[in-house]
LOVEX-898347 format. One record per residue (C-alpha): residue number from 1; residue in one letter; x, y, z. Coordinates in Angstrom, 1 decimal, m for minus. Example, Ala and Ser with C-alpha at 12.3 -4.5 7.8 and 13.67 -1.06 7.14 Angstrom:
2
num, residu, c1, c2, c3
1, a, 12.3, m4.5, 7.8
2, s, 13.7, m1.1, 7.1
This chain:
56
num, residu, c1, c2, c3
1, m, 83.7, 150.3, 126.0
2, t, 87.6, 150.3, 126.2
3, i, 89.5, 151.8, 129.1
4, d, 89.8, 155.0, 127.3
5, d, 86.3, 155.7, 126.7
6, l, 85.5, 154.7, 130.3
7, a, 88.4, 157.1, 131.6
8, a, 86.3, 159.8, 129.6
9, y, 83.0, 158.9, 130.7
10, l, 83.7, 159.0, 134.3
11, q, 86.5, 161.6, 134.0
12, i, 89.2, 159.9, 135.8
13, a, 92.6, 159.0, 134.7
14, k, 93.2, 155.7, 133.1
15, s, 95.9, 154.6, 135.5
16, i, 93.1, 154.9, 138.5
17, l, 90.7, 153.0, 136.4
18, y, 93.4, 150.3, 135.5
19, k, 93.9, 149.9, 139.4
20, l, 89.9, 149.8, 139.9
21, a, 89.6, 147.1, 137.3
22, q, 92.5, 145.2, 138.5
23, e, 91.0, 145.2, 141.9
24, g, 87.5, 144.1, 140.8
25, k, 86.1, 147.3, 141.9
26, v, 84.7, 148.5, 138.5
27, p, 83.0, 145.9, 136.4
28, g, 85.2, 144.8, 133.5
29, q, 86.8, 142.0, 132.0
30, k, 90.1, 141.6, 130.3
31, v, 90.2, 140.2, 126.8
32, g, 93.9, 139.7, 126.0
33, k, 96.1, 142.3, 127.3
34, h, 92.9, 144.8, 127.1
35, w, 90.1, 145.7, 129.5
36, r, 86.3, 146.0, 128.3
37, f, 83.4, 147.3, 129.8
38, s, 79.8, 146.9, 129.0
39, r, 78.1, 150.4, 129.2
40, v, 75.2, 149.0, 130.9
41, a, 77.0, 147.4, 133.5
42, v, 78.8, 150.5, 134.5
43, e, 75.9, 152.7, 134.7
44, e, 74.2, 149.6, 137.0
45, w, 77.3, 150.2, 139.4
46, l, 77.3, 154.0, 139.4
47, k, 73.3, 153.6, 140.3
48, r, 74.4, 151.3, 143.5
49, w, 77.7, 153.4, 144.5
50, d, 75.3, 156.7, 144.2
51, q, 72.9, 154.9, 146.3
52, r, 75.5, 153.5, 149.3
53, v, 77.0, 157.2, 148.9
54, s, 73.4, 158.9, 149.5
55, e, 72.5, 156.7, 152.3
56, s, 75.7, 157.4, 154.3
């Protein structure tokens, strides 16, 4: 998925997503000048994040 796809999926601004990706806070990789994201990796990341939030 592209940054546009993921921003729409997560319902967040692309600028926030770029920052999260650059900081390594969301699973993705840069291919040339473009970020790419695996839907499976993102869904697993969301599950782990949700578990940490619910444990707090």
